[in-house]
DOLOLO-108321 format. One record per residue: residue in one letter; chain; z, x, y of N, C-alpha, C, CB in turn. Coordinates in nm, 2 decimals. Glycine has a CB too. Layout:
# residues N
a:A:Z:X:Y:Z:X:Y:Z:X:Y:Z:X:Y
...
This chain:
# residues 183
m:A:-0.04:0.09:-0.09:0.01:-0.01:0.04:0.00:0.09:0.16:0.19:-0.07:0.03
s:A:-0.08:0.12:0.21:-0.13:0.10:0.37:0.03:0.10:0.39:-0.24:-0.05:0.43
i:A:0.05:0.22:0.52:0.16:0.18:0.63:0.04:0.09:0.70:0.26:0.31:0.73
a:A:-0.04:0.08:0.77:-0.16:0.02:0.86:-0.13:-0.12:0.80:-0.34:0.09:0.85
t:A:-0.07:-0.23:0.83:-0.08:-0.33:0.73:-0.16:-0.44:0.83:0.09:-0.37:0.66
k:A:-0.11:-0.42:0.95:-0.22:-0.50:1.06:-0.11:-0.62:1.05:-0.43:-0.55:1.00
t:A:-0.05:-0.66:1.01:0.05:-0.75:1.03:0.06:-0.79:1.19:0.17:-0.70:0.98
g:A:0.09:-0.69:1.25:0.18:-0.71:1.39:0.04:-0.71:1.50:0.32:-0.55:1.43
d:A:-0.10:-0.73:1.45:-0.21:-0.71:1.55:-0.22:-0.81:1.69:-0.35:-0.72:1.46
q:A:-0.16:-0.89:1.61:-0.13:-1.03:1.72:-0.02:-1.06:1.83:-0.10:-1.14:1.63
g:A:0.07:-0.90:1.79:0.20:-0.92:1.89:0.31:-1.00:1.83:0.17:-0.99:2.03
t:A:0.29:-0.99:1.62:0.44:-1.00:1.61:0.50:-0.94:1.49:0.48:-1.14:1.62
t:A:0.54:-0.96:1.50:0.66:-0.87:1.39:0.72:-0.89:1.27:0.77:-0.85:1.44
g:A:0.80:-0.81:1.17:0.88:-0.90:1.04:1.01:-0.89:1.05:0.84:-0.85:0.88
l:A:1.07:-1.02:1.08:1.23:-0.95:1.01:1.24:-0.90:0.85:1.36:-1.09:1.02
m:A:1.37:-0.92:0.82:1.43:-0.96:0.64:1.37:-1.08:0.68:1.63:-0.96:0.58
y:A:1.35:-1.09:0.52:1.28:-1.27:0.44:1.19:-1.33:0.52:1.40:-1.41:0.43
n:A:1.12:-1.22:0.54:0.93:-1.25:0.60:0.92:-1.38:0.73:0.81:-1.34:0.44
r:A:1.02:-1.38:0.76:1.06:-1.41:0.91:0.99:-1.33:0.99:1.20:-1.39:0.94
r:A:0.89:-1.38:1.07:0.80:-1.34:1.22:0.88:-1.37:1.32:0.66:-1.44:1.24
v:A:0.84:-1.29:1.40:0.90:-1.28:1.57:0.80:-1.17:1.65:1.09:-1.21:1.58
s:A:0.79:-1.28:1.79:0.69:-1.18:1.87:0.79:-1.08:1.88:0.63:-1.23:2.03
k:A:0.70:-0.94:1.90:0.72:-0.81:1.96:0.79:-0.80:2.04:0.64:-0.75:1.99
t:A:0.83:-0.89:2.18:0.90:-0.92:2.31:1.08:-1.02:2.26:0.76:-1.04:2.44
c:A:1.08:-1.03:2.14:1.19:-1.10:2.16:1.31:-1.00:2.15:1.19:-1.22:2.08
a:A:1.41:-1.04:2.21:1.49:-0.98:2.25:1.55:-0.94:2.15:1.56:-1.02:2.34
r:A:1.60:-0.96:1.96:1.65:-0.90:1.90:1.54:-0.78:1.84:1.72:-0.99:1.81
v:A:1.42:-0.78:1.81:1.36:-0.70:1.81:1.34:-0.59:1.94:1.27:-0.76:1.78
e:A:1.37:-0.63:2.03:1.47:-0.48:2.15:1.56:-0.43:2.11:1.55:-0.51:2.31
a:A:1.59:-0.48:2.06:1.80:-0.45:2.03:1.75:-0.39:1.95:1.95:-0.57:1.96
y:A:1.68:-0.40:1.90:1.67:-0.29:1.75:1.60:-0.17:1.78:1.59:-0.35:1.60
g:A:1.50:-0.18:1.84:1.36:-0.07:1.86:1.50:0.01:2.00:1.12:-0.19:1.96
s:A:1.57:-0.03:2.05:1.68:0.03:2.12:1.74:0.19:2.01:1.81:-0.12:2.13
v:A:1.81:0.06:1.89:1.91:0.13:1.82:1.83:0.22:1.79:1.99:0.08:1.71
d:A:1.68:0.24:1.75:1.60:0.34:1.68:1.56:0.44:1.73:1.50:0.31:1.64
e:A:1.54:0.38:1.88:1.52:0.51:1.99:1.65:0.59:1.96:1.51:0.46:2.18
l:A:1.73:0.49:1.98:1.93:0.63:1.98:1.89:0.71:1.80:2.21:0.48:1.95
n:A:1.82:0.69:1.72:1.85:0.72:1.59:1.74:0.89:1.57:1.82:0.57:1.48
t:A:1.66:0.80:1.67:1.52:0.90:1.67:1.60:1.07:1.74:1.38:0.81:1.82
a:A:1.73:0.99:1.86:1.74:1.06:1.98:1.86:1.18:1.90:1.79:0.94:2.14
l:A:1.94:1.08:1.77:2.04:1.15:1.69:1.94:1.27:1.58:2.15:1.01:1.59
g:A:1.85:1.19:1.60:1.76:1.35:1.51:1.69:1.48:1.60:1.59:1.29:1.41
l:A:1.70:1.45:1.67:1.67:1.58:1.81:1.77:1.60:1.82:1.61:1.56:1.96
v:A:1.90:1.55:1.81:2.10:1.61:1.81:2.02:1.74:1.70:2.29:1.45:1.69
r:A:2.02:1.68:1.59:2.10:1.75:1.44:1.98:1.87:1.42:2.12:1.62:1.27
a:A:1.85:1.86:1.48:1.79:1.93:1.45:1.81:2.09:1.59:1.65:1.85:1.41
t:A:1.87:2.07:1.71:1.91:2.14:1.78:2.01:2.23:1.75:1.93:2.08:1.87
a:A:2.11:2.09:1.63:2.28:2.20:1.67:2.31:2.34:1.59:2.45:2.09:1.62
n:A:2.36:2.37:1.65:2.43:2.50:1.60:2.56:2.52:1.54:2.43:2.59:1.70
s:A:2.57:2.38:1.54:2.70:2.39:1.45:2.68:2.25:1.32:2.86:2.38:1.57
n:A:2.79:2.32:1.22:2.78:2.22:1.11:2.84:2.05:1.16:2.89:2.28:0.98
f:A:2.94:2.09:1.22:3.01:1.95:1.28:2.94:1.88:1.31:3.08:1.94:1.39
v:A:2.84:1.92:1.45:2.80:1.84:1.51:2.64:1.80:1.38:2.79:1.91:1.68
g:A:2.61:1.88:1.32:2.48:1.81:1.31:2.54:1.69:1.17:2.33:1.94:1.26
t:A:2.68:1.74:1.05:2.70:1.64:0.94:2.78:1.52:0.99:2.78:1.69:0.83
h:A:2.83:1.52:1.13:2.86:1.44:1.18:2.73:1.29:1.27:2.95:1.54:1.26
v:A:2.69:1.39:1.34:2.56:1.26:1.35:2.44:1.21:1.28:2.49:1.26:1.43
l:A:2.42:1.28:1.12:2.41:1.30:1.04:2.43:1.08:0.93:2.50:1.45:1.03
t:A:2.58:1.14:0.97:2.66:1.00:0.94:2.62:0.87:1.05:2.84:1.03:0.95
i:A:2.65:0.91:1.13:2.62:0.85:1.24:2.53:0.77:1.21:2.61:0.92:1.33
q:A:2.40:0.86:1.19:2.21:0.78:1.13:2.21:0.73:1.06:2.08:0.84:1.08
k:A:2.32:0.70:0.95:2.28:0.66:0.86:2.39:0.49:0.89:2.28:0.77:0.73
d:A:2.45:0.51:0.96:2.52:0.42:0.99:2.40:0.29:1.10:2.67:0.51:1.06
l:A:2.33:0.37:1.17:2.23:0.32:1.26:2.16:0.23:1.20:2.15:0.41:1.33
v:A:2.10:0.31:1.02:2.00:0.22:0.92:2.09:0.14:0.89:1.93:0.28:0.79
v:A:2.23:0.10:0.90:2.29:-0.03:0.86:2.30:-0.15:0.97:2.45:0.01:0.81
l:A:2.29:-0.08:1.08:2.29:-0.18:1.25:2.21:-0.24:1.25:2.27:-0.11:1.40
m:A:2.09:-0.19:1.23:1.96:-0.18:1.23:1.90:-0.27:1.17:1.93:-0.07:1.17
g:A:1.96:-0.28:1.02:1.90:-0.42:0.90:2.02:-0.54:0.92:1.89:-0.36:0.68
e:A:2.11:-0.52:0.98:2.15:-0.63:1.01:2.08:-0.70:1.14:2.30:-0.62:1.01
l:A:2.05:-0.56:1.23:1.98:-0.66:1.40:1.87:-0.70:1.28:1.90:-0.53:1.61
a:A:1.74:-0.69:1.20:1.68:-0.76:1.16:1.64:-0.87:1.07:1.66:-0.71:1.15
t:A:1.83:-0.92:1.09:1.81:-1.08:1.00:1.85:-1.18:1.10:1.91:-1.11:0.86
l:A:1.83:-1.26:1.04:1.84:-1.37:1.12:2.02:-1.35:1.11:1.74:-1.55:1.05
d:A:2.10:-1.46:1.16:2.22:-1.44:1.12:2.18:-1.56:1.04:2.34:-1.42:1.22
e:A:2.11:-1.68:1.04:2.13:-1.75:0.84:2.06:-1.68:0.79:2.09:-1.91:0.78
d:A:2.03:-1.60:0.77:1.99:-1.50:0.63:2.11:-1.41:0.60:1.86:-1.40:0.66
l:A:2.20:-1.37:0.69:2.27:-1.28:0.69:2.36:-1.25:0.54:2.34:-1.30:0.81
p:A:2.33:-1.42:0.49:2.47:-1.39:0.40:2.36:-1.39:0.23:2.64:-1.56:0.43
r:A:2.25:-1.39:0.25:2.19:-1.33:0.13:2.12:-1.23:0.17:2.11:-1.40:0.06
y:A:2.14:-1.12:0.31:2.12:-1.03:0.31:2.21:-0.95:0.22:2.11:-1.01:0.41
v:A:2.33:-1.05:0.28:2.48:-0.91:0.19:2.43:-0.94:0.08:2.69:-0.93:0.18
q:A:2.42:-1.05:0.01:2.39:-1.13:-0.17:2.31:-0.98:-0.22:2.25:-1.33:-0.18
s:A:2.24:-0.95:-0.17:2.17:-0.85:-0.17:2.12:-0.73:-0.21:2.17:-0.83:-0.12
g:A:2.26:-0.70:-0.11:2.34:-0.53:-0.16:2.35:-0.50:-0.05:2.27:-0.39:-0.25
f:A:2.27:-0.59:0.14:2.29:-0.44:0.21:2.46:-0.47:0.28:2.14:-0.40:0.37
s:A:2.45:-0.37:0.30:2.57:-0.39:0.42:2.56:-0.47:0.53:2.61:-0.25:0.48
i:A:2.70:-0.47:0.64:2.66:-0.55:0.83:2.75:-0.39:0.82:2.75:-0.78:0.94
l:A:2.78:-0.40:0.99:2.90:-0.36:1.06:2.98:-0.37:1.03:2.94:-0.39:1.15
t:A:3.11:-0.31:1.01:3.29:-0.36:0.99:3.36:-0.30:1.09:3.36:-0.31:0.85
s:A:3.48:-0.29:1.09:3.54:-0.23:1.21:3.57:-0.11:1.10:3.66:-0.32:1.31
d:A:3.52:-0.11:0.98:3.55:0.06:0.94:3.47:0.13:0.95:3.59:0.09:0.83
y:A:3.34:0.07:1.02:3.27:0.18:1.09:3.30:0.23:1.19:3.17:0.17:1.11
t:A:3.36:0.16:1.26:3.39:0.16:1.40:3.54:0.29:1.40:3.43:-0.04:1.47
q:A:3.64:0.30:1.27:3.75:0.34:1.26:3.70:0.53:1.25:3.82:0.25:1.11
k:A:3.59:0.50:1.21:3.54:0.70:1.19:3.46:0.74:1.29:3.44:0.76:1.05
l:A:3.45:0.62:1.41:3.42:0.69:1.51:3.51:0.71:1.58:3.35:0.66:1.57
d:A:3.61:0.62:1.54:3.75:0.66:1.71:3.87:0.80:1.59:3.92:0.39:1.77
e:A:3.85:0.81:1.43:3.87:0.93:1.39:3.75:1.06:1.43:3.89:0.91:1.25
l:A:3.66:1.07:1.46:3.53:1.18:1.56:3.64:1.23:1.69:3.35:1.05:1.66
v:A:3.65:1.09:1.75:3.69:1.09:1.90:3.80:1.16:1.91:3.73:0.95:1.97
a:A:3.89:1.15:1.84:4.05:1.18:1.80:4.00:1.34:1.75:4.14:1.04:1.64
e:A:3.95:1.38:1.67:3.92:1.55:1.64:3.83:1.65:1.80:3.76:1.55:1.47
i:A:3.76:1.58:1.82:3.66:1.61:1.91:3.77:1.66:2.03:3.54:1.47:1.94
e:A:3.88:1.55:2.04:4.01:1.57:2.18:4.08:1.68:2.12:4.14:1.42:2.20
s:A:4.11:1.71:2.01:4.25:1.79:1.94:4.13:1.92:1.95:4.33:1.71:1.74
r:A:3.97:1.91:1.99:3.96:2.10:1.99:3.95:2.10:2.13:3.82:2.20:1.91
k:A:4.04:2.05:2.23:4.08:2.12:2.35:3.94:2.12:2.41:4.17:2.27:2.32
v:A:3.87:1.98:2.45:3.70:1.99:2.49:3.73:1.97:2.70:3.57:1.78:2.38
s:A:3.67:2.09:2.74:3.69:2.10:2.81:3.56:2.05:2.91:3.74:2.20:2.78
f:A:3.64:1.99:3.06:3.47:1.86:3.10:3.64:1.90:3.25:3.40:1.56:2.96
k:A:3.54:1.89:3.35:3.52:1.91:3.48:3.45:1.79:3.60:3.45:2.02:3.46
g:A:3.55:1.65:3.62:3.45:1.58:3.68:3.31:1.48:3.62:3.41:1.67:3.73
w:A:3.22:1.47:3.68:3.08:1.42:3.66:2.99:1.53:3.56:3.02:1.40:3.81
a:A:2.96:1.49:3.41:2.90:1.60:3.31:2.70:1.59:3.34:2.96:1.55:3.11
t:A:2.66:1.73:3.40:2.54:1.75:3.45:2.50:1.78:3.29:2.53:1.87:3.59
p:A:2.42:1.67:3.21:2.33:1.70:3.09:2.24:1.82:3.12:2.24:1.57:3.03
g:A:2.26:1.95:3.03:2.18:2.02:3.06:2.20:2.14:3.02:2.18:2.01:3.17
a:A:2.35:2.19:3.00:2.41:2.30:2.99:2.31:2.37:2.96:2.50:2.31:2.91
n:A:2.32:2.34:2.79:2.23:2.38:2.66:2.15:2.26:2.60:2.34:2.44:2.55
l:A:2.00:2.32:2.47:1.96:2.26:2.46:2.01:2.06:2.35:1.89:2.36:2.44
n:A:2.14:2.12:2.25:2.16:2.08:2.19:2.28:1.94:2.28:2.17:2.19:2.10
s:A:2.38:2.02:2.39:2.45:1.91:2.50:2.32:1.79:2.55:2.52:2.02:2.66
a:A:2.22:1.85:2.60:2.11:1.78:2.69:2.07:1.65:2.59:1.95:1.91:2.72
a:A:2.04:1.67:2.41:1.95:1.60:2.32:2.07:1.54:2.31:1.87:1.65:2.19
l:A:2.26:1.52:2.29:2.34:1.43:2.30:2.41:1.33:2.36:2.38:1.47:2.29
d:A:2.32:1.42:2.49:2.34:1.30:2.66:2.22:1.23:2.64:2.33:1.39:2.87
l:A:2.12:1.30:2.62:1.99:1.15:2.58:2.02:1.06:2.48:1.84:1.20:2.53
a:A:2.09:1.10:2.37:2.10:1.00:2.31:2.23:0.94:2.34:2.08:1.03:2.19
r:A:2.31:0.96:2.41:2.38:0.84:2.45:2.34:0.78:2.58:2.52:0.88:2.45
t:A:2.27:0.82:2.64:2.26:0.71:2.71:2.11:0.62:2.63:2.24:0.76:2.88
a:A:2.10:0.64:2.57:2.03:0.55:2.42:2.08:0.45:2.40:2.03:0.59:2.27
c:A:2.24:0.47:2.34:2.26:0.42:2.32:2.34:0.31:2.41:2.27:0.48:2.26
r:A:2.40:0.37:2.53:2.43:0.29:2.64:2.33:0.19:2.66:2.45:0.37:2.78
r:A:2.20:0.16:2.65:2.05:0.08:2.63:2.06:0.01:2.50:1.90:0.18:2.62
s:A:2.10:0.08:2.44:2.14:-0.01:2.27:2.25:-0.15:2.31:2.26:0.14:2.13
e:A:2.39:-0.07:2.35:2.44:-0.16:2.42:2.43:-0.27:2.47:2.46:-0.14:2.47
r:A:2.37:-0.19:2.59:2.33:-0.34:2.69:2.23:-0.51:2.61:2.18:-0.25:2.84
r:A:2.14:-0.44:2.51:2.01:-0.50:2.45:2.20:-0.57:2.34:1.82:-0.35:2.36
i:A:2.28:-0.54:2.34:2.34:-0.60:2.17:2.41:-0.73:2.27:2.50:-0.47:2.04
a:A:2.45:-0.66:2.38:2.57:-0.77:2.47:2.46:-0.87:2.51:2.67:-0.70:2.64
s:A:2.34:-0.85:2.58:2.22:-0.99:2.58:2.23:-1.06:2.49:2.07:-0.96:2.56
l:A:2.25:-0.98:2.34:2.23:-1.11:2.19:2.33:-1.14:2.23:2.23:-1.08:2.01
l:A:2.48:-1.11:2.21:2.61:-1.14:2.18:2.60:-1.29:2.26:2.74:-1.02:2.23
e:A:2.59:-1.22:2.42:2.57:-1.40:2.50:2.52:-1.50:2.51:2.56:-1.42:2.60
s:A:2.39:-1.43:2.46:2.28:-1.56:2.40:2.38:-1.62:2.27:2.09:-1.49:2.31
g:A:2.41:-1.55:2.24:2.43:-1.63:2.08:2.33:-1.58:1.96:2.41:-1.81:2.10
a:A:2.25:-1.57:2.03:2.18:-1.45:1.89:2.19:-1.45:1.75:2.22:-1.31:1.91
i:A:2.31:-1.32:1.81:2.38:-1.28:1.70:2.52:-1.33:1.73:2.37:-1.13:1.68
k:A:2.66:-1.30:1.67:2.77:-1.35:1.63:2.85:-1.21:1.64:2.76:-1.42:1.50
n:A:2.79:-1.10:1.54:2.91:-0.99:1.51:2.89:-0.85:1.62:2.89:-0.93:1.31
h:A:3.05:-0.94:1.72:3.04:-0.86:1.81:3.13:-0.66:1.76:3.11:-0.97:1.94
q:A:3.16:-0.68:1.60:3.16:-0.55:1.61:3.06:-0.48:1.66:3.18:-0.51:1.50
i:A:2.92:-0.54:1.64:2.83:-0.42:1.69:2.88:-0.34:1.91:2.61:-0.53:1.68
l:A:2.87:-0.42:1.91:2.90:-0.37:1.97:2.97:-0.28:2.08:2.90:-0.40:1.95
v:A:3.13:-0.35:1.98:3.24:-0.25:1.99:3.18:-0.12:1.95:3.36:-0.29:1.89
y:A:3.16:-0.07:1.82:3.12:0.04:1.77:3.02:0.12:1.83:3.10:0.01:1.65
l:A:2.91:0.05:1.91:2.83:0.09:1.98:2.86:0.21:2.11:2.78:-0.01:2.00
n:A:2.97:0.11:2.20:3.05:0.17:2.27:3.08:0.25:2.26:3.13:0.15:2.27
r:A:3.21:0.28:2.14:3.25:0.42:2.05:3.14:0.49:2.00:3.34:0.41:1.94
l:A:3.05:0.44:2.00:2.97:0.58:1.98:2.94:0.63:2.09:2.84:0.59:1.92
s:A:2.94:0.58:2.21:2.81:0.66:2.35:2.95:0.74:2.40:2.69:0.51:2.53
d:A:3.11:0.71:2.37:3.25:0.78:2.41:3.20:0.98:2.32:3.44:0.64:2.30
a:A:3.18:0.91:2.23:3.17:1.03:2.07:3.06:1.13:2.11:3.09:0.94:1.87
l:A:2.95:1.02:2.17:2.84:1.13:2.20:2.85:1.19:2.37:2.69:1.05:2.16
w:A:2.91:1.13:2.45:2.98:1.24:2.54:3.03:1.31:2.51:3.04:1.24:2.61
l:A:3.13:1.32:2.45:3.29:1.40:2.42:3.18:1.54:2.29:3.48:1.23:2.28
l:A:3.10:1.49:2.22:3.05:1.62:2.18:2.97:1.65:2.24:3.01:1.65:2.06
a:A:2.89:1.60:2.33:2.83:1.70:2.42:2.89:1.77:2.50:2.75:1.66:2.50
r:A:3.04:1.73:2.55:3.11:1.81:2.63:3.14:1.97:2.53:3.26:1.71:2.67
w:A:3.17:1.91:2.42:3.23:2.03:2.32:3.19:2.12:2.33:3.23:2.04:2.21
v:A:2.98:2.11:2.27:2.89:2.13:2.24:2.90:2.22:2.36:2.80:2.03:2.19
e:A:2.92:2.22:2.49:2.91:2.26:2.57:3.03:2.38:2.64:2.88:2.17:2.61
t:A:3.14:2.33:2.56:3.23:2.47:2.60:3.27:2.57:2.48:3.39:2.42:2.67
e:A:3.18:2.48:2.34:3.15:2.62:2.28:3.00:2.70:2.28:3.18:2.59:2.13
y:A:2.97:2.66:2.38:2.86:2.75:2.46:2.90:2.83:2.51:2.78:2.71:2.55
e:A:2.96:2.78:2.62:2.99:2.88:2.69:3.12:3.00:2.69:2.99:2.81:2.81
k:A:3.19:2.93:2.55:3.30:3.11:2.48:3.19:3.24:2.44:3.42:3.08:2.28
p:A:3.25:3.34:2.48:3.19:3.44:2.42:3.24:3.44:2.31:3.21:3.55:2.47
a:A:3.13:3.58:2.25:3.06:3.57:2.10:3.20:3.58:2.02:2.92:3.72:2.06
s:A:3.28:3.67:2.13:3.37:3.68:1.99:3.50:3.65:1.94:3.38:3.78:1.95
s:A:3.50:3.52:2.05:3.62:3.40:2.03:3.53:3.31:1.93:3.67:3.30:2.21
s:A:3.44:3.32:1.94:3.38:3.15:1.89:3.45:3.15:1.71:3.14:3.14:1.89
C-alpha cells in the first residue's frame, strides 16, 4: 500500500475508525501542533550532548504519540479506542513530568531573568520545542472550551511539559557554560 492514498485530495483527513473531517478542523489543528512539537523534540534529541536529555525527550516523544492518538479519536469512539488496546493520557503521564522537573531543579540550574534562546544548539532546540508546546496548549484549551474534547489532563500535561522543556533548556545552558574540567 502506498503512503500516497490520495484520500485527502479534497481537503479532508481521516481520524480513527474511518471518521473523515476537514483538514481545517480544530481537532486536526491540535494534533498537528502536537506533531510539530514531537518533531521539534526530534531535533532536541538529535542535537543532545547528554544522555539525560536524550533519554527523557524520547520518553516524552512516546507519550506525545499517545496524546496524538487520543486527539485523533472522537470522544464517542474513545471507549472503542481503549478496548482496542490504545492508551489515553492520564495523570500518570503528568506525574513523570513532575518528577523530571524536580530532578532538573535538584541539579542547581542557573538562570537570571528572561532566557534568550540560542546559547547553544540544543538549548535553542529545546526552546523551539517549548514554544511549539505552548501553541499545542492553546489549541487544546480551545478544544476543551468548545467541548470537542473532555480530557482536561491533556492540558495539564502540556502545561507541565512546557515547564520541563524550559528547565531542560536552562540546564543545557548551565552545563554548556561549565568549564570542561568540572563536567
